[in-house]
C-alpha positions in Angstrom: -23.1 -38.6 3.3 -25.4 -35.6 2.5 -26.7 -35.5 -1.0 -25.5 -32.5 -3.0 -29.0 -31.3 -3.6 -29.4 -30.6 0.1 -26.2 -28.5 0.0 -27.4 -26.5 -3.0 -30.9 -25.8 -1.7 -32.4 -28.6 -3.9 -31.2 -27.2 -7.2 -30.9 -30.1 -9.7 -29.2 -27.7 -12.1 -26.6 -26.9 -9.5 -26.0 -30.6 -8.9 -25.6 -31.2 -12.6 -23.1 -28.4 -13.0 -21.0 -29.7 -10.0 -20.9 -33.3 -11.3 -20.3 -32.5 -14.9 -17.1 -30.5 -14.3 -13.6 -32.2 -14.4 -12.9 -30.6 -11.1 -14.1 -32.7 -8.1 -16.3 -30.8 -5.6 -16.3 -31.7 -2.0 -17.5 -30.4 1.4 -16.3 -31.3 4.9 -18.2 -30.5 8.1 -15.6 -28.9 10.4 -17.0 -29.9 13.8 -17.2 -33.6 12.9 -14.4 -33.7 10.3 -16.6 -35.8 8.1 -17.4 -35.5 4.4 -20.7 -33.9 3.7 -20.2 -34.5 0.0 -17.6 -35.4 -2.6 -18.3 -35.6 -6.3 -18.6 -38.9 -8.1 -15.7 -37.8 -10.4 -13.4 -39.0 -7.6 -13.9 -42.7 -8.5 -12.8 -42.6 -12.1 -9.7 -40.5 -11.1 -8.5 -42.3 -8.0 -10.4 -45.6 -7.9 -11.9 -44.9 -4.4 -15.7 -45.1 -4.4 -17.7 -42.0 -3.5 -19.1 -43.6 -0.4 -15.6 -44.5 0.9 -14.8 -40.8 1.6 -16.3 -40.7 5.1 -13.9 -38.6 7.3 -11.0 -36.2 6.8 -8.8 -39.1 7.9 -9.8 -40.9 4.7 -8.5 -37.9 2.8 -5.3 -37.7 4.8 -4.5 -41.4 4.4 -4.9 -41.2 0.7 -2.1 -38.6 0.4 1.4 -39.9 -0.6 3.4 -40.5 2.6 6.1 -38.1 1.4 3.5 -35.3 1.1 1.1 -36.2 3.9 2.5 -34.5 7.0 3.2 -31.2 5.4 -0.1 -31.0 3.5 -2.3 -32.1 6.4 -0.5 -29.8 8.9 -0.7 -26.9 6.5 -4.4 -27.3 5.6 -5.4 -27.8 9.2 -3.5 -24.7 10.3 -5.0 -22.6 7.5 -8.5 -23.9 8.1 -8.3 -23.2 11.9 -7.2 -19.7 11.1 -10.1 -19.3 8.7 -7.9 -18.7 5.7 -8.7 -19.9 2.2 -5.8 -21.9 0.8 -4.7 -24.4 -1.8 -2.2 -27.3 -1.8 -0.5 -29.5 -4.4 0.1 -33.1 -3.4 0.2 -36.7 -4.7 -3.1 -38.5 -4.0 -2.8 -42.2 -3.8 -5.0 -44.3 -6.2 -6.6 -47.5 -5.1 -4.2 -49.5 -7.3 -1.2 -48.1 -5.5 -0.4 -45.4 -8.0 -0.7 -41.7 -7.5 -2.2 -38.6 -9.2 -1.0 -35.0 -8.7 -3.9 -33.0 -7.2 -4.4 -29.3 -6.6 -6.8 -28.8 -3.7 -8.5 -25.4 -3.6 -10.2 -24.8 -0.2 -12.7 -22.1 0.9 -13.4 -21.8 4.6 -17.1 -21.3 5.5 -17.9 -19.4 8.7 -21.1 -19.2 10.7 -22.7 -16.0 11.9 -20.5 -16.0 15.0 -17.4 -16.1 12.8 -16.6 -19.7 13.7 -15.4 -22.2 11.1 -18.4 -24.2 10.0 -17.3 -26.2 7.0 -14.7 -26.4 4.3 -15.7 -26.5 0.6 -13.4 -26.9 -2.3 -12.4 -28.5 -5.6 -9.8 -31.1 -6.4 -8.1 -30.6 -9.8 -6.0 -33.2 -11.6 -2.7 -31.4 -12.4 -0.7 -34.5 -13.3 0.0 -33.3 -16.9 1.1 -29.9 -15.6 3.4 -31.6 -13.1 4.9 -33.8 -15.9 5.6 -30.7 -17.9 7.1 -28.9 -15.0 9.4 -31.9 -14.2 10.5 -32.1 -17.9 11.3 -28.3 -17.8 13.2 -28.7 -14.6 15.2 -31.6 -15.9 16.0 -29.6 -19.1 17.0 -26.6 -17.0 19.4 -28.8 -14.9 20.8 -30.3 -18.1 21.4 -26.9 -19.6 22.9 -25.7 -16.4 25.3 -28.7 -16.3 26.2 -28.1 -19.9 27.0 -24.5 -19.2 29.8 -25.7 -16.8 31.2 -28.2 -19.3 33.7 -27.7 -22.1 31.9 -28.5 -25.3 34.8 -30.4 -26.8 36.4 -32.4 -24.0 33.4 -32.8 -21.6 35.5 -31.7 -18.6 34.9 -28.5 -16.6 35.1 -25.3 -18.6 36.6 -21.9 -17.6 33.3 -20.8 -16.0 33.2 -23.8 -13.7 36.9 -23.4 -12.9 36.4 -19.7 -11.9 33.4 -20.7 -9.6 35.3 -23.5 -8.1 38.5 -21.5 -7.5 36.5 -18.7 -5.8 34.8 -21.2 -3.5 38.0 -23.1 -2.7 39.9 -19.8 -2.2 37.4 -18.6 0.4 37.4 -22.0 2.1 41.2 -22.1 2.2 41.3 -18.5 3.7 39.0 -19.7 6.5 40.7 -23.0 7.2 44.3 -21.9 6.4 44.8 -25.1 4.4 47.0 -25.1 1.3 45.6 -24.8 -2.1 47.5 -26.0 -5.2 47.0 -25.5 -8.9 48.6 -27.1 -12.0 48.5 -25.3 -15.3 49.4 -27.5 -18.3 50.1 -26.6 -21.9 50.4 -29.1 -24.8 53.8 -28.7 -26.3 54.1 -27.9 -30.1 50.3 -28.1 -30.5 50.2 -25.7 -33.5 52.7 -28.0 -35.3 50.5 -31.0 -34.3 47.5 -29.4 -36.0 49.5 -28.5 -39.0 50.7 -32.1 -39.5 47.7 -34.1 -38.4 44.8 -31.7 -39.0 42.2 -30.3 -36.6 40.1 -33.4 -36.3 43.0 -35.4 -34.8 44.0 -32.2 -32.9 40.6 -32.3 -31.2 40.9 -36.0 -30.5 44.3 -35.3 -28.9 42.8 -32.7 -26.6 40.0 -35.0 -25.6 42.4 -37.9 -24.8 44.5 -35.6 -22.7 41.5 -34.2 -20.9 40.3 -37.7 -20.0 43.8 -38.7 -18.9 44.1 -35.7 -16.6 40.8 -36.8 -15.0 42.6 -40.0 -13.9 45.4 -37.9 -12.3 43.0 -36.1 -10.0 42.2 -38.1 -6.9 40.7 -35.7 -4.4 37.0 -35.5 -3.9 37.0 -31.8 -4.6 39.7 -31.7 -7.3 38.7 -30.0 -10.5 40.1 -30.7 -14.0 39.2 -28.0 -16.4 40.0 -26.8 -19.9 41.6 -23.3 -19.4 41.4 -22.5 -23.1 42.9 -23.7 -26.4 45.4 -26.4 -25.5 45.8 -25.4 -21.9 44.3 -27.3 -18.9 44.1 -26.7 -15.2 44.0 -29.0 -12.2 42.7 -27.3 -9.0 43.8 -29.3 -5.9 42.2 -28.1 -2.6 43.9 -29.0 0.7 47.0 -30.2 -1.3 50.5 -29.0 -0.3 53.5 -28.5 -2.5 54.7 -32.0 -2.2 51.3 -33.4 -3.1 50.9 -31.1 -6.0 54.3 -32.2 -7.4 53.3 -35.8 -7.2 50.1 -35.0 -9.1 52.1 -33.2 -11.8 54.5 -36.1 -12.2 51.5 -38.5 -12.4 50.1 -36.3 -15.2 53.3 -36.5 -17.1 53.5 -40.3 -16.7 49.9 -40.8 -17.9 50.3 -38.6 -20.9 53.5 -40.4 -21.8 51.6 -43.7 -21.6 49.1 -42.3 -24.2 52.0 -42.3 -26.6 50.3 -39.9 -29.0 52.6 -39.7 -32.1 53.9 -36.2 -32.9 56.6 -36.2 -35.6 57.3 -32.5 -35.1 58.2 -32.9 -31.4 61.8 -33.4 -30.3 60.7 -35.4 -27.3 60.7 -38.9 -28.7 58.2 -37.7 -31.3 55.4 -38.0 -28.8 52.9 -35.4 -27.5 54.1 -33.9 -24.2 53.0 -31.2 -21.8 54.7 -28.4 -19.9 53.4 -27.9 -16.4 53.4 -25.0 -14.0 52.7 -25.8 -10.3 51.8 -23.4 -7.6 50.8 -23.8 -3.9 49.6 -21.2 -1.6 47.9 -20.8 1.8 45.6 -17.8 1.0 45.9 -14.7 3.1 45.8 -11.0 2.6 48.8 -10.8 0.3 47.4 -12.4 -2.8 44.0 -12.9 -4.5 42.9 -15.8 -6.7 43.6 -14.0 -9.9 47.2 -13.2 -8.9 47.5 -16.9 -7.9 46.5 -18.0 -11.5 49.0 -15.5 -12.9 51.8 -16.8 -10.7 51.1 -20.4 -11.8 50.8 -19.3 -15.4 54.3 -17.8 -15.2 55.6 -21.2 -13.9 54.0 -22.9 -16.9 55.7 -20.5 -19.3 59.0 -21.0 -17.6 58.6 -24.8 -18.2 58.1 -24.1 -21.9 61.0 -21.6 -22.1 63.3 -24.1 -20.3 62.8 -26.8 -22.9 59.2 -28.0 -22.6 58.1 -31.5 -21.4 59.0 -30.4 -17.8 57.5 -29.2 -14.5 58.3 -25.9 -12.9 57.0 -25.5 -9.3 56.7 -22.6 -6.9 55.5 -22.4 -3.3 54.0 -18.9 -2.9 53.8 -16.7 0.1 50.4 -15.5 1.1 
């Protein structure tokens, strides 16, 4: 390996500057693909001795396997084109760990314009990557929370709207039925008046988790519609299937046996359920579908509560 003093015209000052920086300087001879120089800082960082960096293949094989093909192909292509470039990758350490590296590469040409060598610096960006990963995880967590109801932990209205739009478009293309259940807790104001808002919140949480058990399809969505109202969105479910889900909801909530002294239905918490099924076409949009199911739910409440009202809608 060529001594750095030769590369710098014999300047001891230049060599001292190169080897005192945290960045790791290096040079590769392009025709032979061999290292002309790499700074001694490489060994404390990665564990590989300075003398072990002989060819570009040593560099390539010390890149994490998941990053190797992309990084090597990218750097070779850019170098062949004579374009300065940089790449982030995980460099393997001698003890089987890895360090995040940013490699900044300058392409050196000869008088004829041909690529003569590559010179560059390796920077340890591990701390930066850790920060980026924490920020990304936080962003995902916040995004997930933005689609969850703060009280019950199930999907909120925002998630429901997004899911309904997606499933509506899918059903339009596939001409498969789409069903929806809209549920309202009967006499909930009276429940809060008697038991207080803390137990009222617990009642809603218990119902929400119970409704999760009633949904069985991989794409089914259980959401809080607002207040004491809940929605089950059932893709590729016909009217008969939706009716069965509604009956299962009733049975599961009955099994909860939440006491409600102001309810005429065995002094237990019950729900009124509106059910609608449609194969979407040009005659109705998703908002009109919700309104139609909402009318069924109100019909259930007006007809005595603790019951199911169903409607199969024309498109």
